[in-house]
C-alpha positions as CSV (number, residue, x, y, z in Angstrom):
1,X,29.6,-3.3,-26.2
2,X,26.3,-2.4,-24.6
3,X,24.8,-5.9,-25.3
4,X,27.9,-7.6,-24.0
5,X,27.9,-5.6,-20.7
6,X,24.1,-6.3,-20.3
7,X,24.8,-10.1,-20.7
8,X,27.6,-9.9,-18.1
9,X,25.3,-8.2,-15.6
10,X,22.6,-10.7,-16.3
11,X,25.0,-13.6,-15.7
12,X,25.8,-12.2,-12.3
13,X,22.3,-13.1,-11.1
14,X,22.0,-16.5,-12.8
15,X,22.3,-19.7,-10.7
16,X,22.6,-23.3,-11.8
17,X,20.4,-24.4,-8.9
18,X,17.0,-24.0,-10.6
19,X,13.8,-26.0,-10.2
20,X,14.1,-27.4,-13.8
21,X,17.7,-28.4,-13.2
22,X,16.7,-30.1,-10.0
23,X,13.9,-32.0,-11.8
24,X,16.0,-33.1,-14.7
25,X,19.4,-33.6,-13.1
26,X,18.7,-34.1,-9.4
27,X,19.1,-37.4,-7.6
28,X,16.4,-39.5,-6.1
29,X,16.5,-37.6,-2.8
30,X,16.2,-34.2,-4.6
31,X,13.2,-35.4,-6.7
32,X,11.6,-36.9,-3.6
33,X,11.9,-33.4,-2.1
34,X,9.1,-32.4,-4.5
35,X,6.8,-34.6,-2.4
36,X,8.5,-34.4,1.0
37,X,9.9,-31.0,1.5
38,X,13.4,-30.9,3.1
39,X,14.3,-34.5,2.4
40,X,17.3,-33.6,0.3
41,X,18.6,-31.2,2.9
42,X,18.0,-33.9,5.6
43,X,19.9,-36.6,3.7
44,X,22.9,-34.3,3.1
45,X,23.4,-33.3,6.7
46,X,21.2,-30.2,7.0
47,X,18.8,-31.9,9.3
48,X,17.4,-28.8,11.1
49,X,16.8,-27.0,7.8
50,X,15.2,-30.1,6.4
51,X,12.9,-30.5,9.4
52,X,11.9,-26.8,9.1
53,X,10.9,-27.3,5.4
54,X,9.0,-30.4,6.4
55,X,7.2,-28.5,9.3
56,X,6.1,-25.9,6.8
57,X,4.6,-28.5,4.5
58,X,2.9,-30.4,7.3
59,X,1.4,-27.1,8.7
60,X,0.1,-26.2,5.2
61,X,-1.4,-29.7,4.7
62,X,-3.1,-29.6,8.1
63,X,-4.5,-26.2,7.5
64,X,-5.9,-27.3,4.1
65,X,-7.4,-30.4,5.5
66,X,-9.0,-28.6,8.5
67,X,-10.1,-25.3,6.9
68,X,-8.5,-24.5,3.6
69,X,-10.3,-26.9,1.4
70,X,-13.6,-25.8,2.9
71,X,-12.8,-22.1,2.3
72,X,-11.9,-22.9,-1.4
73,X,-15.1,-24.9,-1.9
74,X,-17.3,-22.1,-0.6
75,X,-15.5,-19.4,-2.6
76,X,-17.5,-19.9,-5.9
77,X,-20.9,-19.7,-4.1
78,X,-20.0,-17.3,-1.3
79,X,-22.4,-19.1,0.9
80,X,-26.1,-20.0,0.6
81,X,-27.6,-20.2,4.1
82,X,-29.2,-16.9,5.1
83,X,-29.5,-15.7,8.6
84,X,-33.0,-16.3,10.0
85,X,-35.0,-14.5,12.7
86,X,-36.9,-16.9,15.0
87,X,-39.3,-15.9,17.7
88,X,-38.7,-17.5,21.1
89,X,-42.0,-18.0,22.9
90,X,-40.4,-18.8,26.2
91,X,-38.1,-15.8,26.5
92,X,-40.2,-13.6,24.3
93,X,-37.3,-12.5,22.2
94,X,-36.0,-13.0,18.7
95,X,-33.2,-15.5,18.2
96,X,-31.0,-15.2,15.1
97,X,-29.7,-18.3,13.5
98,X,-26.2,-18.3,12.3
99,X,-26.1,-18.1,8.5
100,X,-23.2,-17.8,6.0
101,X,-21.3,-14.6,6.0
102,X,-20.1,-13.9,2.5
103,X,-17.6,-11.3,3.5
104,X,-15.7,-13.8,5.7
105,X,-16.0,-16.6,3.1
106,X,-14.5,-14.3,0.5
107,X,-11.8,-13.0,2.8
108,X,-10.8,-16.5,4.0
109,X,-10.9,-17.9,0.4
110,X,-8.7,-15.1,-1.0
111,X,-6.3,-15.6,2.0
112,X,-6.2,-19.3,1.3
113,X,-5.3,-18.8,-2.4
114,X,-2.5,-16.3,-1.4
115,X,-1.3,-18.8,1.2
116,X,-1.2,-21.5,-1.4
117,X,1.0,-19.2,-3.6
118,X,3.3,-18.6,-0.7
119,X,3.5,-22.3,-0.2
120,X,4.4,-22.8,-3.8
121,X,7.2,-20.3,-3.3
122,X,8.4,-22.2,-0.3
123,X,8.2,-25.4,-2.2
124,X,10.5,-24.0,-5.0
125,X,12.9,-22.8,-2.3
126,X,13.0,-26.2,-0.8
127,X,13.6,-27.9,-4.1
128,X,16.4,-25.6,-5.1
129,X,18.0,-25.9,-1.7
130,X,17.9,-29.7,-2.0
131,X,19.5,-29.6,-5.4
132,X,22.2,-27.1,-4.2
133,X,23.3,-29.3,-1.3
134,X,23.3,-32.3,-3.6
135,X,25.6,-30.5,-6.1
136,X,27.9,-29.4,-3.3
137,X,28.1,-32.9,-1.9
138,X,29.0,-34.3,-5.3
139,X,31.7,-31.7,-5.7
140,X,32.9,-32.4,-2.1
141,X,32.5,-28.8,-1.1
142,X,31.5,-27.4,2.2
143,X,27.8,-27.6,3.2
144,X,26.7,-25.0,5.7
145,X,25.3,-26.1,9.0
146,X,22.2,-24.5,10.4
147,X,24.2,-22.2,12.7
148,X,26.3,-21.1,9.7
149,X,23.1,-20.4,7.8
150,X,21.9,-18.3,10.7
151,X,25.2,-16.4,10.8
152,X,25.0,-15.8,7.0
153,X,21.8,-13.7,7.7
154,X,24.1,-11.1,9.3
155,X,26.5,-11.1,6.4
156,X,25.9,-12.1,2.7
157,X,22.2,-12.8,3.3
158,X,21.5,-9.7,5.4
159,X,19.1,-8.4,2.7
160,X,16.9,-11.4,3.3
161,X,16.8,-10.8,7.0
162,X,15.9,-7.1,6.6
163,X,13.4,-7.6,3.7
164,X,11.4,-10.4,5.2
165,X,9.5,-8.5,7.9
166,X,8.5,-5.7,5.6
167,X,7.4,-8.2,2.9
168,X,5.2,-10.0,5.4
169,X,3.5,-6.8,6.5
170,X,3.1,-5.7,2.9
171,X,1.6,-9.0,2.0
172,X,-0.8,-9.1,4.9
173,X,-1.9,-5.4,5.1
174,X,-1.6,-4.3,1.5
175,X,-1.7,-7.1,-1.1
176,X,-4.4,-9.2,0.7
177,X,-6.8,-6.3,1.4
178,X,-6.2,-5.0,-2.2
179,X,-7.1,-8.3,-3.8
180,X,-10.1,-8.7,-1.4
181,X,-11.5,-5.3,-2.4
182,X,-11.0,-6.0,-6.1
183,X,-13.0,-9.2,-5.7
184,X,-15.7,-7.3,-3.8
185,X,-16.3,-5.2,-6.9
186,X,-17.5,-8.3,-8.7
187,X,-20.1,-9.2,-6.1
188,X,-23.6,-8.0,-5.3
189,X,-22.5,-6.6,-1.9
190,X,-24.8,-3.6,-1.2
191,X,-27.1,-2.0,1.3
192,X,-29.8,-2.2,-1.3
193,X,-32.0,-5.3,-0.8
194,X,-30.0,-6.2,2.3
195,X,-27.0,-7.8,0.5
196,X,-24.5,-7.2,3.4
197,X,-24.4,-10.6,5.0
198,X,-25.1,-12.8,2.0
199,X,-24.3,-11.9,-1.6
200,X,-23.2,-13.5,-4.8
201,X,-20.8,-13.1,-7.7
202,X,-22.3,-10.8,-10.4
203,X,-19.4,-10.5,-12.8
204,X,-19.2,-7.1,-14.6
205,X,-22.8,-6.1,-13.7
206,X,-21.5,-3.5,-11.2
207,X,-19.3,-1.9,-13.9
208,X,-22.2,-1.7,-16.3
209,X,-24.3,0.1,-13.6
210,X,-21.3,2.3,-12.8
211,X,-21.0,3.6,-16.4
212,X,-24.8,4.2,-16.6
213,X,-25.3,7.8,-15.8
214,X,-29.0,7.3,-15.2
215,X,-28.4,5.0,-12.2
216,X,-27.8,6.2,-8.7
217,X,-24.4,4.5,-8.5
218,X,-23.4,5.9,-11.9
219,X,-24.3,9.5,-11.1
220,X,-22.6,9.3,-7.7
221,X,-19.5,7.7,-9.1
222,X,-18.9,10.4,-11.8
223,X,-19.4,13.3,-9.3
224,X,-17.0,11.7,-6.8
225,X,-14.5,10.9,-9.6
226,X,-14.6,14.5,-10.9
227,X,-14.0,15.9,-7.3
228,X,-11.2,13.4,-6.8
229,X,-9.5,14.6,-9.9
230,X,-10.0,18.2,-8.9
231,X,-8.6,17.5,-5.5
232,X,-5.6,15.6,-6.8
233,X,-4.8,18.4,-9.2
234,X,-5.0,21.2,-6.6
235,X,-3.5,19.2,-3.8
236,X,-0.3,18.6,-5.8
237,X,-0.2,21.6,-8.2
238,X,-0.9,24.4,-5.6
239,X,1.5,23.0,-3.0
240,X,4.3,22.7,-5.4
241,X,3.8,26.0,-7.2
242,X,3.2,28.1,-4.0
243,X,6.1,26.3,-2.3
244,X,8.4,27.0,-5.2
245,X,7.3,30.7,-5.4
246,X,7.9,31.2,-1.6
247,X,11.3,29.5,-1.7
248,X,12.4,31.6,-4.7
249,X,11.3,34.8,-3.0
250,X,12.9,34.0,0.3
251,X,16.2,32.8,-1.2
252,X,16.7,35.8,-3.6
253,X,19.5,38.2,-2.7
254,X,17.2,41.2,-2.0
255,X,15.3,39.4,0.7
256,X,16.3,40.3,4.3
257,X,15.7,38.2,7.4
258,X,15.4,35.0,5.4
259,X,15.4,32.9,8.5
260,X,12.5,34.9,10.0
261,X,10.3,34.5,6.9
262,X,11.2,30.8,6.6
263,X,10.3,30.3,10.3
264,X,6.9,32.0,9.8
265,X,6.0,29.8,6.8
266,X,7.4,26.6,8.3
267,X,5.6,27.0,11.7
268,X,2.5,25.3,10.5
269,X,4.4,22.0,9.8
270,X,6.6,22.4,12.9
271,X,3.4,22.0,15.0
272,X,2.0,18.4,14.8
273,X,-0.5,18.2,12.0
274,X,-3.2,16.8,14.3
275,X,-3.0,19.9,16.4
276,X,-2.9,22.2,13.3
277,X,-6.0,20.6,11.9
278,X,-7.8,20.9,15.2
279,X,-7.0,24.6,15.3
280,X,-8.2,25.1,11.8
281,X,-11.5,23.3,12.6
282,X,-12.0,25.5,15.6
283,X,-11.3,28.7,13.6
284,X,-13.7,27.8,10.8
285,X,-16.7,27.0,13.0
286,X,-19.8,29.2,12.7
287,X,-18.7,31.0,15.9
288,X,-15.0,30.6,15.2
289,X,-12.3,33.2,14.8
290,X,-12.8,33.6,11.0
291,X,-16.5,34.2,11.1
292,X,-16.2,36.5,14.1
293,X,-13.5,38.6,12.4
294,X,-15.6,38.9,9.3
295,X,-18.6,40.1,11.3
296,X,-16.5,42.6,13.2
297,X,-15.1,44.2,10.0
298,X,-18.6,44.2,8.4
299,X,-18.0,41.8,5.5
300,X,-20.9,39.6,6.6
301,X,-24.1,40.3,8.5
302,X,-23.9,40.2,12.3
303,X,-26.1,37.1,12.5
304,X,-24.5,35.3,9.4
305,X,-21.6,32.9,9.1
306,X,-19.8,31.4,6.2
307,X,-20.7,27.7,5.7
308,X,-17.2,26.3,5.7
309,X,-18.4,22.8,6.7
310,X,-22.1,22.6,5.9
311,X,-22.1,23.6,2.2
312,X,-20.5,21.1,-0.2
313,X,-18.8,23.7,-2.4
314,X,-17.5,25.7,0.6
315,X,-16.3,22.5,2.2
316,X,-14.3,21.5,-0.8
317,X,-12.7,24.9,-1.2
318,X,-11.9,24.8,2.5
319,X,-10.2,21.5,2.3
320,X,-8.1,22.7,-0.6
321,X,-7.1,25.9,1.3
322,X,-6.3,23.9,4.5
323,X,-4.2,21.5,2.5
324,X,-2.2,24.4,1.0
325,X,-1.6,25.8,4.4
326,X,-0.4,22.5,5.7
327,X,1.5,21.2,2.6
328,X,3.2,24.3,1.2
329,X,5.9,24.4,4.0
330,X,7.1,20.9,3.2
331,X,7.6,22.0,-0.5
332,X,9.3,25.2,0.8
333,X,11.8,23.2,2.8
334,X,12.6,20.8,0.0
335,X,13.1,23.4,-2.6
336,X,15.0,25.6,-0.2
337,X,17.6,22.9,0.2
338,X,17.8,22.5,-3.6
339,X,18.2,26.2,-4.2
340,X,20.9,26.6,-1.6
341,X,23.0,23.9,-3.2
342,X,23.0,25.6,-6.6
343,X,26.3,27.6,-6.9
344,X,25.8,31.3,-7.3
345,X,28.4,31.2,-10.2
346,X,25.9,29.5,-12.4
347,X,23.4,32.4,-12.1
348,X,26.2,34.9,-12.7
349,X,27.4,33.1,-15.8
350,X,23.8,32.9,-17.1
351,X,23.4,36.6,-16.7
352,X,26.7,37.3,-18.4
353,X,25.5,35.2,-21.3
354,X,22.4,37.4,-21.6
355,X,19.8,35.0,-20.2
356,X,16.7,36.6,-18.9
357,X,14.8,35.7,-15.6
358,X,12.7,33.0,-17.2
359,X,15.7,31.4,-18.9
360,X,17.7,31.4,-15.7
361,X,14.8,29.8,-13.9
362,X,14.5,26.9,-16.3
C-alpha cells in the first residue's frame, strides 16, 4: 500500500510535456524552437509569449558576443597583463597603466557561467512550452492568450509569481558570491608577494598549506577554527540551557509575579539590539560602569581596569557573555510559549504515576 500511494503522489507531479518528448514527438515548429526560442508558441498563436522567449535568446546571444565569450576565454588564465607604474616627466607624477584585474575576471567569468545555466533553464522552458501548445492544438483544446497567462499568475500559477523575486535575489546575492568565494580558494590571491590585482589558479596548493601546522596560514587557521567551534558551542548551548532554566523557574507554580520577572529578562531584547550592544560597549570600557564599580568595591586596584576588549581571552569571554545576555530572552520567550501550551493535567498524571522531576521534564 505504501508503494502504491507513493507512486500515486509521484504521478501527480509528472507531465507529458518534457524536453525528450518534444525532441522525439514534436513537430517541425517545436524542434525548430530548439534553435529559435519561442517559434512554436508564435506559430500556435501565442505571439507575445513567443517574442518574449526570442527576446531572451537574442539578449543572451548579444551579451555572449559582446562580453560573455571574452569573460570565458580569460577565466582559465585570470589575466596576464600586470599594472605598471610609469614616471611622467612632464607632470612629475607616476602614471599607472591599466592591467588585468583577476578578481573582476573571475567574478565576471563565474557570473557568465551561471547566466548560461539560467539560459539553459529558459531554453528548456521554451521547448516544453512549444510542445505543450502543439499538443493542445492537435487535441483542439483551448490555448491561453498572453493576458490569460498573466491572470493565471494570480491563481494556479501564484507560486511562480511569489517565488520568482526571492529566487532572483538568492541567486544574485547568495549563490553567485558563494561560488565566487569557493573559486577564490583555488587561486593565489594573497597580500603576500602582492597577489591582490593579478593572481593565478593554484589548485589544491592552498589546502596543502592550510593543513601544514608549521605555516603561518595553517597555524592561524587552526586557532581560528578552534575558537569558531568554541563560539558555536557556547553561543547555542548556553542560550538554550539558560533560557530553558529561566522559563522553567518562571512558569512553575511557586513563582509569584511571573509577568514582572519575564519583563525583567525580556527587556534586553525589547530594546533594539544595536542600542543594547552600544550600551554594553560603553559599560565595558576601561572607564566604563563595570570597571568603575569594581574599583569602588575594592575588587581591582584604583588605577587598574579589566581588559574586556584588549586581551584576546577576555574579549572572547566578553563576547560569549554579551551573546548570552542578548540571546537568552529569545529562548525564554519561545520556551515560555511551549510550556504554557502544555496542559497541567499531564504533569498531575505523571506525578500520580510516580514520576520524579527528571522524568516529568523529559
